[in-house]
N, C-alpha and C positions, 0 to 999 in steps of 0.2 A: 538657527535657533527659532523656535516658535513660541509665542506667548498667547495663552488662551484669553479671549475676551468674551464678554456676554453681548449677544445681539438680540434685542427685543423684537419679537414678531407680533405680539399682541399684549393686552393687559395681563395675561395670565401665562404666556408661553415664552420661554427663552431657550436658546440653543447656544452652544459654544462654537465660536468661529475662530480659527487660528490666524494670527497675524504673521505674515511671512516677513521675518526679520532679515536685515542685510547681514552679509558675512562679517562686516566690521562696522562698528560705530565709534567714531572719534569725536569728542566734544571739545571745541576750541576754547572753552572757558567754563570752569566751575568754581564757585566761591562760597561753597556751602560750609556748614558747621561740621568739622571733621569728627567722625566717630566710627566705631565698628558697625553700628546700625546703618550709618550712611553708606559705608563700603558694601554692606550686604544689599542695600537698595541699588547701588551701582551695578553689582553683579547680576541681580535679579532683572534689571532693566536691559541687560545684554550689552552693556558698555564695554568697549574694548580698551579705550584709553581716553584720558582727559588732561587738559592743561589746568592744573589746580593752583590757585593763587596762594602764595605763602608770604607776600609782602605787598603793602599798599603805601601807607604813610610812615611806616617804621624806618628808623635810621639803621646804620650799619650793625650796631650791637643787637638790637631787637630782631633784625632780620636774620642774623646768625642764630639767634635763639629759635626763631621759627623754623629754619632749616633743620636745626638739631632736633626739634620736636618731630618733624616729619621723619627723620631717620628712626626715631623711636617708634612712630606709627608703623613704619615698614617692618620693623622687627616684631612688634606685637601683633601684627595682622598679616603675617607673611603667607597665610593660607588664602587671603582674599586679594591682596594688592602687592604690586612690585614697582620699583622705581624704573622709569624709562630714561635711559641715557642715549640710546640710538634707535633708529627706525627698526632694527632687528629686534629690539626689546619689545616693541609693540606686538610683533608677530609672536614672540615667545610668550608674552602675557596671555594672548589669545589661546595658544596651544596648551597652556597650563591651567586654563580656566580662571585666570586672575584678571583684575583690572589694572592696566598700566597707568601709573601716575607720573605725569610730566610736571616737574616743579617749575612754576612761573611766577613772575612778579607783575604788578600793575603800575609800577613806578620805579625810577632809578634812585630813589632816596636811600635805598639799602646800600648803595655804594658809598654814601657820604661824599667826600671829596677825594676818596682813595681809588683812583682808577685801576691800580694794580690789584684791587680786590676782585676784579672781573675774572682773572685766571683762577682765583680761589673758588669762586662760586661755580665756575665752569667745572672744576674738578669735583665739586660737591653735587653736580648734576642739575644745576639750574639751566633750563634749556629755552625759556621764553622770557623776555623782559620788555615791558612797555616803557617807552621813554618818559612820559609824564602821565600823571593821574589828575586830569581835570584842570589843574592850574600850573603855574610856572615852577621850575626848579633849575638846577645847574645846567641842564641839558637843553631845555627849550620851554615852550608854552603849551598849556593844555587847552581843551576846547571851551572851557568856561572862563579863561583869562580874557579880560577886556581888551588887552593889547597883545597880539601875537607877534613877538619880535623875531620869531624863527629860530632855527637851530643855532646853538652857540658853538664856539670853537671847541669847548670841552665836550659838547654833544657829538661833534664830528669824531673826536678822539674815542669817545665811548662806542659809537657805531663801528668804528674801525676795529676796536678790540672785540666787539660782539662778533663781527664777521670772522675774525681770526680764530675765535674760540667756538664757532658753531652755535652761537646763541641767536635765536630768532628775534628780530626787531618787531615789536608790536606797537601799533599807532592808534589803537581804538579810541582812547580818550585824549588824543593829541590834537592841538590846534591845527587849522588848515595849512598855514604857512610853514609851521615846523614840520608837519607831516610831509608836505610836498618836498621840502628840502632834504628830509631824511630819505624819502624814496629815491630821489635823484643821487644822493651821496652814497648810499649803501651799495657795497659790491655784491651783496647777496639779496635775493628777493625778500620782501618784508610782508607784514600782514596787518589787516584790520581784523583782529581775531574774534571780536564780538561787537558787531554794529548792526544797525538797521537803516534802511534807505530813507533819506529825507524826501524822496519823490513820493512816498506814500504817507508820510507824517512828518511835519516840520518840527524838529527838536534839536537843541544845541548838540546833543550827543550823536545825532544821526548824520550820515554822510551823503553828500549830494551826488547826483549822477556823474558829474565831472570828476569828483574825488574817487568814486568807485572805478570809473573807467581808467583814471590815471594810474592807480596802483596796479590794475590788471595789465595795462600796457607795459608796465615795467616788471612783469612776471610775478606780481604779488598775489595774495590770496585773501578772500573775504569770508569770515565766519559770521553767520547771521544770528543775532541774539533774540531771545524770547521775552525780554523785559516788556511787560504789557504797555507801560506808559510810552514806549518808543514805537509801538506798532500803530496801525491805522485807526483802530477803534479804541485806542487808549486802554484804560483799565478794564474795558469789556472785551478785550481781545482774547482769542482762543487759538488753539493749535491750527485751525484753518486759516486764521489771519497770519500766523507764522509761516505757513506754507505759501501764502500769497507773497510775503516779503521775500522768501527764498526764490520764488519764481521771478520776481521783479529784479533781484540782484543777478540771478543767472542770465537773464536777458541782457543785462548790461555788461557783465564781465566774462560770460561764457560759462557753460555748465560744468567745466572741469576746474574752475577757479573759485568755487563756492562750496561751503560746508556748514555743518551744524556748530553752534556755539551758544548753548542754552543760557549761560550767565546765571546758572542756578544758585539761589541763596537759601536752599532748603535748610531748615532748622536754625537759621540765624535769628538771634533775638533782636528786638527793636533797637536796642542801643548800638548794635553793630550797624544797622541800616543808617542810624543817625550819624555814626562815625564816618562811614564812607560817603555820606551825602554833604559833608561840610569840608571846607578848605583846610587841609592839613589835619583833618579829623575833628577840629574844634573851632575853626574860624567861621566865616560867613557860610550861610546855607547856599549850596550850589544847585541842588536838584531835588524835586519832590518825586520820590519813587512810588508814592501811594501806599505807604505802609510796607509790608513784606511783599515785594513784587513777584508773585507767582502766577504764571499763565494758566488760564482755564484749559484744562486737559493735560497740563504738565505741572503738577503740583510737587511731585517727587521724582527722584532719579530712577524710579521703577517704571516711569511712564513714557519711555522712548517709543514704545509700540504705538502710542497715540499720535506721536509726530509722524511715524511711518505711515499710519493709516491716513493722516491728513495729506501727506504727499501723494498717496494713491488717489485720494478723492480729488486732488488738484490735477490729476491726469499726468503725473510724472511716470515715466516708464520704469520698469524694474531696473534696467541698467542705470538710468539717471539716479534712482534712489540709492542704489549701491554706491555710486560715486559721491553723492551729496552726503550720505550718512557717514562715510569714512574713507573710502578709497581715494577721494580727492585730497583730503588732508594727508593721508599716508604718502602719496606721490609727492606732494609739495614739500613735506618735511625732509624727504631724501635729498632735495636740492639745497637745503640749508644746513642739515646735520651731516654733511659729507665728511 
């Protein structure tokens, strides 16, 4: 796919220059405001598939409602999107000109205390679940919890069930000790689906060099996030700073264990940002995201071409860009969703 962009030659002259887009783009995390307009942006941007959040602070009942809402979205927008249950569905979405939607959670609160609900959610097509979202729950501790007690026994049972049901374990917002124990305990590779490196910018949500190497040494995968406040230049960060973060992570974990994960919050209102930034949605403030955190050069899901351009400017080869844009995610998911 080629996307036309404008290249300025002088104050009065512009020419169109095509961006060579990768064969496949897989986004490790999108948490935008779902709508038909957004799905059109996804398709216009050349997106093949994305892990789309459908539960954060919600409990079991509200999470079921969210999954049911997604089922309606699939029916009403079947010309644009389709649900991804298997890796083959990603390829099928591409061949049909649709965007593959991977249903994912950013917390295990949707289980409540009912571990048997895992099989139910697996049958409904939930394929990625993060253990904790920023703070503590039944499973373990989050990265903003003042005391990380590590993985609970219930958490070990949850991971075992995730492994049995082909659900990818996500550790992006998880505390260091809990994450390390989860990586060691899981029988299947796990992911930091949307993080940035602390080696470029110190932030509680960012992962240290040792953390990134550790997950990679255990066969895990790292998706690099575009959240400006997590990147080196903070709120002034652009797609070029994002490319720098990808280069940094690739140098640590290997170029085949890194991919895109924009963490896009396109069209989300301020009250949503407030909700995700506070403990359990309404408790203490955990993080200042700087309003609506949209990266310079990647304001909408139509703008993947700007990320690809930034990777070219950062001197990634065409083969490396193909891998980072989607092929790496695709290969990794085959090891978890077997």
